[in-house]
Backbone bond lengths (Angstrom), bond angles and torsions (degrees), N, CA, C in turn:
res aa  C-N    CA-C-N  psi(-1)  N-CA   C-N-CA  omega(-1)  CA-C   N-CA-C  phi
1 M - - - 1.470 - - 1.523 111.29 -
2 K 1.328 115.73 -44.95 1.455 120.50 179.80 1.523 111.08 -61.95
3 E 1.350 115.87 -40.21 1.465 119.96 179.59 1.517 110.77 -65.40
4 T 1.325 116.97 -38.34 1.467 121.41 179.14 1.523 110.82 -63.68
5 I 1.331 117.01 -41.99 1.466 121.61 178.59 1.523 110.34 -63.98
6 T 1.327 115.30 -45.25 1.474 120.16 178.49 1.514 111.04 -60.35
7 R 1.330 115.92 -44.20 1.459 121.64 -179.88 1.530 110.87 -62.74
8 T 1.335 116.10 -41.07 1.463 121.16 -179.33 1.527 111.51 -66.37
9 I 1.319 116.54 -44.17 1.472 120.99 179.56 1.529 110.57 -62.06
10 T 1.331 116.62 -44.97 1.464 120.85 178.79 1.522 110.32 -61.86
11 A 1.333 116.45 -44.49 1.465 120.98 -179.75 1.526 111.23 -61.38
12 F 1.329 116.82 -40.03 1.470 121.37 179.75 1.530 110.65 -58.83
13 F 1.328 116.46 -48.65 1.468 119.80 -179.10 1.532 111.85 -68.78
14 L 1.328 116.97 -33.80 1.462 120.15 176.95 1.526 111.18 -65.26
15 I 1.322 116.61 -40.53 1.466 121.33 179.61 1.522 110.65 -65.10
16 I 1.324 116.94 -45.20 1.471 121.07 179.04 1.525 110.23 -61.64
17 A 1.328 116.44 -45.77 1.465 120.96 -179.07 1.524 111.22 -63.96
18 A 1.339 116.45 -42.64 1.465 120.36 -179.94 1.519 111.45 -64.78
19 F 1.337 116.83 -42.31 1.467 120.64 179.95 1.529 110.93 -61.60
20 A 1.325 116.15 -47.15 1.465 120.26 -179.61 1.522 111.10 -63.94
21 L 1.318 115.85 -41.22 1.462 120.88 -178.70 1.522 111.35 -63.34
22 I 1.314 116.47 -44.80 1.465 120.88 -177.13 1.529 111.23 -74.36
23 K 1.327 116.52 -40.61 1.468 121.05 -172.54 1.529 112.84 -78.72
24 Y 1.325 117.39 -38.98 1.460 119.23 -167.08 1.529 115.77 -117.39
25 V 1.310 118.21 -19.51 1.465 119.67 -175.95 1.531 110.51 -82.40
26 P 1.330 118.55 129.44 1.473 121.86 178.69 1.520 111.35 -59.84
27 P 1.351 117.41 154.37 1.461 121.77 -174.72 1.533 115.14 -52.09
28 L 1.332 117.79 -44.20 1.465 119.95 -177.43 1.527 111.13 -62.16
29 Y 1.319 116.96 -45.74 1.462 120.44 -179.85 1.534 111.37 -71.16
30 F 1.331 115.90 -32.45 1.460 119.94 174.39 1.528 109.60 -62.28
31 S 1.320 116.59 -41.32 1.461 121.25 178.86 1.525 111.32 -61.60
32 I 1.323 116.22 -40.23 1.469 120.35 179.55 1.530 110.85 -64.24
33 V 1.333 115.82 -44.94 1.467 119.83 179.37 1.531 110.26 -65.24
34 L 1.337 116.00 -41.63 1.463 120.30 178.35 1.525 111.03 -61.10
35 F 1.325 116.34 -40.46 1.470 120.45 177.39 1.527 110.87 -60.60
36 L 1.314 117.30 -42.62 1.460 121.13 -179.94 1.526 111.18 -65.18
37 I 1.332 116.49 -39.51 1.465 120.74 179.18 1.529 110.68 -65.39
38 I 1.334 115.58 -47.51 1.466 119.67 179.93 1.527 110.69 -64.56
39 S 1.323 116.33 -37.78 1.470 120.35 179.60 1.527 110.95 -64.17
40 A 1.332 116.72 -37.43 1.467 120.49 176.53 1.525 109.85 -63.19
41 A 1.334 116.02 -41.64 1.468 120.01 176.89 1.525 110.62 -65.77
42 A 1.336 116.70 -36.85 1.465 121.23 179.33 1.528 111.03 -63.88
43 V 1.322 116.70 -42.48 1.469 120.89 177.84 1.522 110.16 -61.32
44 E 1.326 116.72 -41.08 1.464 120.29 177.92 1.519 111.65 -63.29
45 M 1.328 116.47 -40.41 1.460 119.59 179.87 1.527 111.34 -66.14
46 V 1.322 116.55 -40.49 1.471 120.28 178.43 1.526 110.04 -62.38
47 K 1.337 116.61 -39.28 1.466 119.99 177.95 1.519 111.16 -63.89
48 L 1.341 116.45 -37.76 1.456 120.15 178.15 1.523 111.18 -66.93
49 A 1.339 115.88 -40.03 1.469 121.06 -175.55 1.526 113.03 -77.38
50 Q 1.331 117.13 -31.23 1.459 123.61 179.39 1.534 112.89 50.27
51 P 1.322 117.13 68.52 1.472 120.11 179.18 1.525 111.62 -68.25
52 G 1.327 115.94 150.35 1.465 119.93 176.65 1.511 111.11 -74.86
53 T 1.326 115.25 -45.50 1.463 122.30 176.19 1.520 107.79 -125.08
54 G 1.312 116.32 127.67 1.455 118.68 -179.15 1.510 110.83 -174.34
55 S 1.317 115.87 169.76 1.460 120.72 -178.98 1.520 109.46 -142.34
56 R 1.323 116.21 113.73 1.458 119.84 175.51 1.520 110.67 -63.57
57 L 1.335 116.33 -32.37 1.465 120.22 179.64 1.522 110.55 -62.69
58 I 1.332 117.42 -44.50 1.464 120.80 178.40 1.522 110.24 -61.97
59 I 1.333 116.16 -42.38 1.465 120.24 179.39 1.527 110.61 -61.88
60 L 1.331 116.78 -44.45 1.465 120.47 -179.69 1.525 111.82 -66.45
61 L 1.334 116.43 -38.62 1.469 120.06 176.28 1.523 110.70 -64.46
62 N 1.327 116.18 -40.16 1.464 119.67 175.70 1.529 110.19 -64.28
63 G 1.335 116.54 -36.27 1.459 120.86 176.70 1.516 111.79 -62.83
64 I 1.321 116.61 -38.54 1.467 121.16 177.03 1.525 110.35 -63.36
65 I 1.318 116.19 -39.35 1.467 120.54 178.43 1.533 110.44 -62.21
66 I 1.332 116.12 -44.27 1.465 120.03 177.54 1.526 110.35 -63.44
67 A 1.337 116.54 -43.47 1.464 120.89 179.55 1.532 110.98 -58.47
68 C 1.314 116.30 -43.87 1.470 120.48 179.49 1.519 111.62 -66.38
69 S 1.334 116.64 -36.31 1.462 119.99 -178.51 1.526 111.58 -67.01
70 F 1.328 117.30 -28.25 1.470 121.04 177.66 1.526 111.52 -88.08
71 T 1.328 116.62 -33.04 1.465 120.76 -172.86 1.526 112.11 -81.11
72 F 1.320 116.76 -35.22 1.468 121.44 -177.16 1.529 110.23 -116.12
73 E 1.313 116.28 158.70 1.462 120.57 -179.09 1.523 111.84 -64.69
74 K 1.311 116.99 -34.97 1.459 120.77 178.08 1.518 108.88 -124.67
75 P 1.362 120.24 144.07 1.464 125.94 19.13 1.514 114.82 -84.67
76 G 1.322 121.07 -12.00 1.451 121.53 -175.53 1.525 110.47 89.68
77 L 1.329 115.68 163.30 1.460 120.34 -172.84 1.527 113.03 -69.98
78 M 1.320 118.86 -43.46 1.465 120.30 -175.76 1.524 112.61 -64.77
79 P 1.346 119.89 -46.38 1.467 118.59 173.64 1.524 112.32 -58.95
80 A 1.348 116.89 -35.43 1.463 120.75 178.53 1.521 110.19 -63.35
81 V 1.328 117.08 -42.13 1.469 121.29 179.21 1.527 110.52 -61.64
82 I 1.319 117.06 -42.96 1.459 121.05 179.81 1.526 110.75 -62.98
83 I 1.327 116.33 -43.12 1.472 120.74 178.63 1.530 110.37 -62.05
84 I 1.314 116.41 -40.98 1.463 121.14 -179.24 1.522 111.20 -66.32
85 L 1.318 116.99 -44.92 1.466 120.61 177.96 1.526 110.62 -59.67
86 L 1.321 116.40 -44.35 1.468 121.03 -178.97 1.519 111.48 -67.27
87 S 1.331 117.04 -45.64 1.466 120.37 -176.26 1.525 111.85 -64.89
88 N 1.321 117.09 -39.66 1.462 120.22 178.27 1.519 111.54 -69.03
89 G 1.324 116.38 -39.45 1.459 119.84 177.33 1.514 111.69 -61.30
90 V 1.333 116.23 -45.57 1.464 120.77 179.41 1.519 111.03 -65.41
91 F 1.329 116.73 -41.13 1.470 119.88 178.88 1.523 111.25 -56.79
92 F 1.323 117.04 -51.48 1.465 119.59 -177.21 1.526 112.26 -69.63
93 L 1.316 115.99 -27.92 1.464 119.72 177.70 1.519 111.05 -60.07
94 F 1.336 115.65 -38.35 1.470 120.33 -179.39 1.530 112.64 -94.60
95 A 1.345 117.26 -23.92 1.470 120.40 -177.28 1.523 111.97 -76.12
96 I 1.322 116.35 -30.28 1.463 119.19 -179.13 1.526 109.48 -85.94
97 K 1.305 115.14 108.36 1.456 121.34 -175.16 1.537 112.41 -113.69
98 Q 1.328 116.83 -12.13 1.458 120.82 -179.37 1.526 109.77 -129.81
99 K 1.326 116.07 148.57 1.461 120.57 -178.10 1.526 111.65 -61.88
100 E 1.342 116.56 -29.69 1.457 119.79 -178.51 1.530 111.87 -62.44
101 Q 1.338 115.95 -28.02 1.463 119.94 -179.80 1.522 112.20 -68.39
102 L 1.324 116.12 -20.25 1.464 119.91 179.67 1.526 111.85 -67.35
103 N 1.333 116.25 -21.30 1.465 120.04 -179.68 1.524 112.30 -61.65
104 T 1.321 115.75 -28.99 1.471 119.67 -179.18 1.536 112.11 -116.59
105 F 1.333 116.46 11.00 1.467 120.06 -174.78 1.529 112.43 -59.06
106 I 1.338 117.36 -48.22 1.467 120.28 -177.12 1.525 109.97 -62.53
107 K 1.335 116.39 -42.48 1.465 120.25 177.20 1.523 110.83 -63.27
108 D 1.325 116.87 -44.00 1.461 121.06 -174.38 1.525 112.33 -65.90
109 I 1.320 116.45 -47.75 1.475 118.74 -179.85 1.524 109.85 -70.04
110 G 1.342 116.18 -30.69 1.464 119.98 176.57 1.519 111.81 -64.06
111 I 1.335 116.67 -37.84 1.467 120.76 177.76 1.523 110.21 -63.23
112 H 1.325 117.08 -42.90 1.465 120.91 178.25 1.523 110.77 -57.18
113 F 1.330 116.06 -49.22 1.463 119.97 -177.97 1.530 111.05 -70.42
114 L 1.317 116.74 -36.52 1.460 120.83 -179.51 1.522 111.34 -60.99
115 V 1.319 116.77 -46.90 1.462 120.44 -178.52 1.530 110.67 -60.13
116 I 1.318 116.65 -40.71 1.467 120.51 -179.03 1.529 111.47 -69.47
117 F 1.328 116.04 -49.74 1.466 119.16 -172.01 1.525 113.96 -90.71
118 Y 1.329 117.25 -11.46 1.461 120.68 175.89 1.525 111.28 -98.08
119 L 1.344 117.11 -26.69 1.458 120.40 -178.05 1.526 113.16 -112.59
120 Y 1.323 117.22 -64.35 1.468 119.62 -172.38 1.527 112.96 -61.21
121 V 1.318 117.44 -48.67 1.470 119.24 -175.26 1.532 111.99 -65.37
122 P 1.341 120.04 -55.83 1.478 117.70 -178.17 1.517 114.62 -66.08
123 L 1.339 117.58 -37.16 1.458 119.44 -177.72 1.523 112.11 -72.27
124 Y 1.339 117.11 -23.15 1.468 118.54 177.90 1.530 112.11 -73.31
125 F 1.335 116.99 -7.36 1.456 118.72 172.36 1.526 110.86 -70.18
126 M 1.326 117.19 -14.28 1.461 119.95 172.45 1.527 109.98 -66.15
127 F 1.327 116.36 -33.64 1.463 120.58 174.53 1.523 110.01 -66.02
128 K 1.339 116.42 -42.35 1.466 120.10 -179.46 1.533 110.48 -63.90
129 L 1.336 117.03 -36.70 1.456 119.92 178.20 1.528 111.29 -66.04
130 K 1.315 116.60 -43.04 1.475 119.78 177.30 1.525 110.25 -64.85
131 E 1.314 116.19 -36.29 1.458 120.96 179.78 1.529 110.64 -63.41
132 L 1.337 116.57 -37.86 1.461 120.13 176.31 1.527 110.09 -65.46
133 H 1.335 115.13 -50.66 1.466 123.31 175.78 1.522 107.45 -177.33
134 P 1.332 118.07 136.23 1.471 119.59 179.55 1.525 113.97 -54.44
135 N 1.334 116.85 -30.62 1.459 119.57 -177.61 1.528 112.94 -67.18
136 Y 1.329 117.53 -24.25 1.463 119.80 174.69 1.527 110.59 -65.61
137 L 1.308 115.89 -38.39 1.458 120.32 178.83 1.531 110.37 -72.42
138 F 1.338 116.47 -36.00 1.462 119.61 174.31 1.535 110.36 -63.00
139 F 1.321 116.30 -38.50 1.467 121.05 177.11 1.521 109.74 -57.73
140 L 1.310 116.48 -47.97 1.468 121.89 -179.40 1.526 111.43 -58.91
141 I 1.318 116.06 -51.36 1.464 121.15 -176.58 1.524 111.11 -64.86
142 F 1.335 116.49 -43.04 1.465 121.26 -177.86 1.528 111.42 -64.41
143 V 1.327 116.52 -46.37 1.467 121.39 -178.52 1.527 111.13 -64.22
144 I 1.322 116.74 -43.94 1.463 120.05 179.53 1.525 110.78 -65.03
145 A 1.326 117.06 -42.36 1.466 120.87 -179.41 1.520 111.38 -61.36
146 I 1.327 117.14 -45.92 1.467 120.86 -179.70 1.524 110.63 -67.22
147 G 1.328 116.15 -45.10 1.463 120.15 -179.64 1.519 112.25 -62.57
148 D 1.325 116.73 -44.58 1.471 120.70 179.65 1.531 111.28 -65.02
149 S 1.322 116.34 -39.31 1.464 120.00 179.13 1.525 111.13 -64.58
150 A 1.335 115.96 -42.58 1.467 120.32 178.30 1.526 110.55 -63.86
151 A 1.329 115.97 -41.91 1.463 120.23 179.47 1.523 110.63 -62.33
152 Y 1.327 116.41 -39.56 1.465 120.39 -177.55 1.531 111.39 -70.15
153 F 1.326 117.37 -54.43 1.463 120.71 -173.18 1.535 112.42 -72.38
154 L 1.334 117.19 -45.49 1.460 119.47 -179.36 1.525 111.18 -74.97
155 G 1.338 115.75 -33.58 1.461 118.85 175.80 1.514 111.27 -65.19
156 K 1.330 115.86 -38.61 1.465 120.96 179.44 1.529 110.61 -67.58
157 A 1.336 116.02 -35.18 1.467 120.41 -176.96 1.528 112.57 -81.87
158 F 1.330 116.90 -37.92 1.465 119.51 -172.05 1.531 114.12 -123.00
159 G 1.324 117.01 -4.93 1.461 119.99 -174.62 1.523 113.76 -66.07
160 K 1.327 116.33 125.27 1.463 122.01 178.19 1.531 112.58 -127.08
161 H 1.311 116.29 -25.53 1.465 120.14 -174.81 1.532 109.62 -107.19
162 K 1.321 116.33 104.71 1.461 121.79 -179.35 1.526 110.12 -72.28
163 I 1.331 116.24 137.04 1.459 119.54 179.74 1.527 113.32 -110.74
164 Y 1.334 117.19 -24.67 1.469 120.77 177.12 1.533 108.47 -130.20
165 P 1.312 118.79 71.08 1.469 121.23 -172.85 1.520 114.91 -60.51
166 V 1.324 117.23 -27.24 1.465 120.16 -179.99 1.524 110.93 -94.15
167 A 1.316 116.38 -51.65 1.464 120.80 -176.20 1.521 111.78 -66.36
168 S 1.334 116.64 -47.60 1.465 120.70 -175.65 1.529 108.82 -147.78
169 P 1.328 117.44 84.66 1.471 122.04 -174.11 1.524 114.66 -58.62
170 N 1.324 117.74 -23.80 1.462 120.27 -176.89 1.525 113.70 -85.10
171 K 1.323 116.81 -10.26 1.468 119.46 -179.24 1.527 109.48 -83.64
172 S 1.323 114.92 135.33 1.458 120.50 -176.59 1.527 110.98 -128.14
173 L 1.323 115.44 165.02 1.457 121.18 176.81 1.520 110.30 -62.28
174 E 1.336 115.53 -38.80 1.465 119.74 178.90 1.531 111.04 -63.79
175 G 1.339 116.41 -38.77 1.457 120.66 177.13 1.517 111.59 -66.08
176 L 1.328 116.47 -39.79 1.464 121.34 177.96 1.521 111.01 -61.59
177 I 1.330 116.28 -45.60 1.473 120.61 178.86 1.529 110.27 -62.15
178 A 1.334 116.18 -41.98 1.464 120.17 178.13 1.530 110.69 -61.85
179 A 1.328 116.72 -41.10 1.464 120.94 179.92 1.524 110.92 -61.20
180 V 1.315 116.62 -44.67 1.471 121.13 -179.06 1.529 110.68 -64.05
181 I 1.325 116.95 -45.63 1.470 121.38 -177.70 1.537 111.42 -65.44
182 F 1.337 115.78 -49.24 1.467 119.13 -177.68 1.527 111.34 -70.88
183 A 1.320 117.63 -33.79 1.463 120.24 176.64 1.521 110.80 -66.45
184 A 1.332 116.24 -36.53 1.469 120.33 176.44 1.524 110.25 -61.72
185 G 1.333 115.89 -46.05 1.463 119.68 177.81 1.515 112.40 -64.23
186 S 1.316 116.56 -37.30 1.462 119.94 179.74 1.522 111.30 -71.19
187 G 1.341 117.07 -23.50 1.467 120.00 174.36 1.522 110.28 -62.98
188 W 1.341 115.70 -42.08 1.463 120.54 176.09 1.530 110.61 -65.43
189 L 1.334 116.80 -46.17 1.462 120.87 -178.21 1.528 111.47 -65.65
190 S 1.320 116.56 -35.17 1.459 120.77 -177.14 1.525 112.57 -62.96
191 V 1.346 116.58 -40.29 1.475 118.44 -178.49 1.519 111.36 -72.21
192 I 1.339 116.93 -13.04 1.466 120.74 172.96 1.522 109.65 -83.59
193 L 1.331 115.49 -44.69 1.464 120.47 -179.59 1.522 112.06 -73.65
194 F 1.338 115.73 -37.67 1.476 121.87 -178.24 1.527 108.13 -127.33
195 P 1.332 117.16 80.47 1.469 121.30 -170.93 1.531 114.22 -58.47
196 V 1.329 115.17 132.78 1.460 123.52 172.34 1.522 107.27 -141.84
197 E 1.318 116.08 162.78 1.464 120.34 -179.73 1.524 110.16 -83.34
198 V 1.312 115.45 99.07 1.463 121.59 177.96 1.524 108.39 -160.10
199 K 1.332 115.99 146.58 1.458 119.86 175.88 1.526 109.14 -71.05
200 V 1.310 115.93 145.61 1.457 120.99 -174.88 1.529 111.34 -58.59
201 W 1.334 116.76 -43.79 1.467 119.33 -177.69 1.519 111.38 -63.15
202 M 1.343 116.69 -34.13 1.454 120.69 178.65 1.531 110.70 -70.32
203 A 1.322 117.20 -38.11 1.462 120.87 176.95 1.528 110.53 -63.78
204 V 1.338 116.31 -38.64 1.468 121.21 179.14 1.523 110.59 -66.46
205 V 1.329 116.90 -46.45 1.468 121.09 179.13 1.524 110.58 -62.90
206 T 1.325 115.74 -42.89 1.466 120.00 179.09 1.525 110.86 -62.76
207 G 1.324 116.21 -41.53 1.457 120.30 177.82 1.516 111.50 -59.48
208 A 1.324 116.49 -42.53 1.465 120.78 178.99 1.528 110.97 -63.01
209 I 1.328 116.78 -42.22 1.470 121.00 179.33 1.521 110.70 -62.81
210 I 1.328 115.77 -47.49 1.468 120.43 -178.94 1.532 110.25 -65.53
211 G 1.325 116.92 -40.23 1.456 120.78 179.12 1.521 112.16 -61.44
212 G 1.329 116.15 -42.24 1.459 120.04 177.97 1.508 112.38 -69.85
213 L 1.322 115.83 -40.32 1.467 120.51 -177.82 1.528 111.78 -67.03
214 S 1.326 116.42 -33.68 1.465 119.29 179.37 1.522 111.13 -64.63
215 Q 1.337 116.14 -27.82 1.464 120.54 178.48 1.523 112.24 -77.87
216 V 1.317 116.30 -6.05 1.466 122.11 172.97 1.524 109.87 -100.87
217 S 1.317 115.40 -42.23 1.465 121.17 -177.19 1.521 112.15 -62.04
218 D 1.308 116.56 -42.16 1.470 122.19 -179.04 1.531 112.70 -61.81
219 P 1.337 119.21 -54.94 1.469 119.12 -177.93 1.520 114.75 -66.74
220 I 1.335 117.67 -24.23 1.460 118.62 175.35 1.522 109.89 -63.48
221 E 1.350 116.05 -42.27 1.470 119.47 175.52 1.520 110.96 -63.61
222 S 1.340 115.85 -32.99 1.459 119.80 179.69 1.526 112.17 -63.69
223 L 1.328 116.70 -29.22 1.463 120.01 178.59 1.528 111.26 -59.45
224 F 1.324 117.16 -37.01 1.463 120.62 178.41 1.527 110.38 -64.00
225 K 1.332 116.15 -41.12 1.466 119.97 178.93 1.528 111.00 -68.68
226 R 1.320 117.19 -40.18 1.461 120.00 177.81 1.525 110.47 -62.91
227 A 1.325 116.50 -41.03 1.462 120.35 -179.91 1.522 111.50 -63.69
228 A 1.342 116.12 -32.17 1.469 121.13 179.37 1.527 111.76 -92.24
229 D 1.347 116.05 1.21 1.467 121.99 -179.05 1.532 111.28 58.51
230 K 1.336 115.74 45.80 1.458 122.09 179.05 1.534 109.81 -123.18
231 K 1.321 116.01 145.27 1.466 120.73 176.27 1.518 111.10 -80.04
232 D 1.342 116.61 -41.91 1.460 122.49 179.79 1.524 109.23 -127.25
233 S 1.325 115.74 160.39 1.467 119.57 178.86 1.522 111.37 -71.40
234 S 1.344 116.57 -26.44 1.470 122.74 173.05 1.527 107.18 -169.91
235 S 1.314 117.07 -174.75 1.470 121.19 177.96 1.520 110.54 -116.87
236 L 1.332 116.67 27.31 1.462 121.58 -174.78 1.528 112.53 -64.12
237 L 1.341 116.37 -38.66 1.466 120.72 -178.26 1.529 109.02 -106.55
238 P 1.331 117.95 109.18 1.473 121.37 -176.74 1.531 112.58 -53.41
239 G 1.320 115.68 123.05 1.460 120.78 178.22 1.514 114.37 83.57
240 H 1.339 117.67 -7.96 1.461 121.15 -176.07 1.523 113.21 -124.24
241 G 1.323 118.25 -3.17 1.456 119.85 -177.99 1.518 111.53 84.42
242 G 1.331 115.60 -134.77 1.457 119.95 -176.90 1.520 113.11 -108.12
243 I 1.318 115.15 -178.65 1.470 121.17 177.90 1.524 110.47 -62.10
244 L 1.329 115.68 -42.21 1.467 120.28 -179.75 1.527 110.93 -59.47
245 D 1.327 116.42 -36.16 1.467 120.86 178.29 1.525 111.73 -66.00
246 R 1.313 117.64 -27.62 1.468 121.86 -177.81 1.526 112.90 -86.46
247 V 1.320 117.24 -26.58 1.470 119.48 -175.27 1.524 112.65 -101.77
248 D 1.344 117.70 -2.07 1.466 119.45 -172.49 1.528 113.60 -59.97
249 S 1.326 117.94 -36.51 1.466 120.49 -178.52 1.527 112.75 -68.73
250 Y 1.321 116.67 -21.42 1.465 120.44 -176.54 1.531 112.85 -87.61
251 I 1.323 117.04 -12.49 1.470 120.99 -174.25 1.521 111.63 -58.29
252 F 1.314 117.80 -45.14 1.467 121.01 178.20 1.525 111.81 -95.38
253 C 1.325 116.45 -31.22 1.467 120.22 -173.44 1.531 113.23 -71.02
254 A 1.337 117.64 -37.69 1.470 120.07 -177.12 1.537 112.05 -62.52
255 P 1.345 119.58 -51.87 1.472 118.06 179.04 1.522 113.49 -66.02
256 V 1.338 117.40 -35.71 1.465 120.05 179.56 1.530 110.35 -64.67
257 L 1.332 117.22 -44.23 1.465 119.92 178.43 1.520 110.59 -62.67
258 F 1.326 117.36 -41.91 1.464 120.25 -179.95 1.528 111.05 -56.85
259 Y 1.326 116.71 -46.16 1.467 119.45 -176.86 1.521 112.18 -76.26
260 I 1.333 118.27 -28.68 1.461 120.21 172.61 1.528 109.86 -62.71
261 I 1.332 115.77 -45.37 1.467 120.85 177.53 1.516 110.76 -61.84
262 D 1.326 115.49 -45.32 1.460 120.63 -175.86 1.528 112.27 -65.74
263 Y 1.335 117.18 -38.57 1.466 120.87 -174.79 1.532 113.96 -94.52
264 F 1.326 117.63 -30.14 1.456 119.44 -170.08 1.526 115.60 -119.95
265 W 1.337 117.08 -25.22 1.459 118.56 -177.88 1.521 112.15 -84.73
266 K 1.309 116.30 -30.67 1.466 119.05 -173.50 1.524 111.06 -91.64
């Protein structure tokens, strides 16, 4: 009971903060806050991975490059990727001074690239959604919240067929189906609450896609925690775990929604 109250209080303040941030904060300042949030998740991921040789500073600098590539017209994403590949290569070239470090070299450089391309790049599509219109980002958050809630409660009540026994033992096929159905309905409701120019049937289909995808995005992040033998990425958010635990559903959903809007809604 106490944990539920703590979780509810934390969620309330997170919702208020997210609404204010999306609705009222100008794009540049939103980008700065988004960078800080993603960076907090990046630090948690590095702690889970525990590289032998690595530099959080290099990762954060690479994160700044990605942030700039999304926030400003130049340098653009592809030049940013080239800079990141070069900077990480040069870093490890000088950081590895003993042959023993080669034992973890592939893992270590992989962690650097993983944090950038698994966290910073996909999550920065949340900035692109706000840039299009804040209501697109509200659509994303609303659909995922409803879908995840349906998956949790209905999966807990009726779930019998486990789909990710290692990554997320509590997730079931019944929960996944519930997430897709309720997310589809919330897609329709979202365009009423947060009006955007889209046909209702397209909003419903998009909601179903995002609802299903969130049930994939979440357990993939869970694999990192299972590999590190951790329940949560950190204890930063009372009752909710860490920042990484809160943003995991958006990792795949944010870029997919952006391109659905770009190709099919307009």
